C-alpha positions as CSV (number, residue, x, y, z in Angstrom):
1,M,2.7,3.9,14.2
2,K,6.4,4.0,13.7
3,D,7.0,2.3,10.0
4,W,4.0,2.7,7.5
5,C,5.4,0.8,4.7
6,S,6.2,-2.5,6.8
7,E,2.7,-2.2,8.2
8,M,1.5,-1.9,4.3
9,V,3.4,-4.6,3.2
10,H,1.7,-6.7,6.7
11,A,-2.5,-5.1,5.7
12,M,-1.9,-6.0,1.5
13,T,-0.6,-9.9,3.0
14,I,-3.5,-9.9,4.8
15,L,-5.8,-8.7,1.9
16,K,-4.2,-10.6,-0.5
17,S,-7.5,-13.1,-0.3
18,K,-8.2,-10.9,-3.4
19,E,-5.9,-9.9,-6.4
20,W,-6.4,-6.2,-5.7
21,V,-7.4,-4.1,-3.2
22,H,-9.0,-1.4,-3.3
23,L,-8.1,1.6,-1.6
24,S,-10.9,1.6,0.3
25,E,-10.5,-1.9,1.8
26,I,-7.1,-0.8,3.0
27,Y,-8.4,2.3,4.8
28,H,-11.1,-0.3,6.7
29,Y,-8.4,-2.5,7.9
30,V,-5.8,0.0,9.0
31,E,-8.5,2.0,10.7
32,E,-9.6,-1.4,12.4
33,N,-6.2,-3.3,13.1
34,F,-3.7,-0.6,14.0
35,S,-3.2,2.0,16.8
36,D,-2.6,5.7,17.4
37,L,-3.3,6.3,13.8
38,P,-3.3,10.1,13.0
39,V,-6.5,12.0,11.5
40,T,-5.1,11.7,8.3
41,F,-4.0,8.2,8.1
42,E,-5.5,7.9,4.7
43,G,-3.2,10.6,3.2
44,S,-0.3,9.0,5.1
45,V,-1.6,5.3,3.3
46,R,-1.6,6.4,0.0
47,W,1.7,8.2,0.6
48,T,3.3,4.7,1.6
49,L,1.7,3.1,-1.6
50,Q,3.0,5.1,-4.2
51,D,6.3,6.0,-2.4
52,N,7.5,2.8,-3.1
53,S,5.7,1.7,-6.5
54,S,8.0,2.7,-9.5
55,D,4.2,3.0,-11.1
56,S,3.8,6.0,-9.2
57,K,5.1,9.6,-10.1
58,N,5.8,9.7,-6.9
59,Y,8.1,6.8,-6.6
60,N,11.2,7.6,-4.8
61,G,13.0,5.0,-6.2
62,K,14.5,2.4,-3.4
63,R,11.9,-0.3,-2.4
64,D,9.6,-1.4,-5.5
65,L,7.0,-3.3,-3.4
66,F,4.0,-2.3,-4.8
67,E,1.9,-2.3,-7.9
68,M,-1.4,-0.2,-9.3
69,K,-3.8,-1.6,-11.5
70,E,-4.0,1.7,-13.0
71,K,-3.8,5.6,-12.1
72,G,-6.5,6.5,-10.4
73,S,-8.0,3.5,-9.9
74,G,-7.6,3.0,-6.6
75,Y,-6.4,-0.6,-6.4
76,W,-2.9,-2.0,-5.3
77,R,-1.3,-5.3,-4.6
78,L,1.7,-6.1,-3.6
79,R,4.4,-6.5,-6.5
80,D,6.1,-10.3,-7.3
81,V,9.2,-9.6,-5.8
82,T,10.2,-13.0,-7.5
83,K,9.6,-12.1,-10.9
84,A,12.4,-9.5,-10.6
85,A,15.4,-10.4,-12.0
């Protein structure tokens, strides 16, 4: 997979039928729908979510795309960027 961030936005858009999505559901969706996954794809999923979320201590300070429900809960959703001023 070339662009994990775009793929995670796509996955979360598809899974958005729920308010919050658990990591296990994200892993399942990625495993079933993406090809050429590394053996450690779960770590790549977590890294991408955390890297692009101001809720995480691992936030890279660039794109703030994902929202964490509560640290350690495993629940994520797309951040509503339309509310940002």
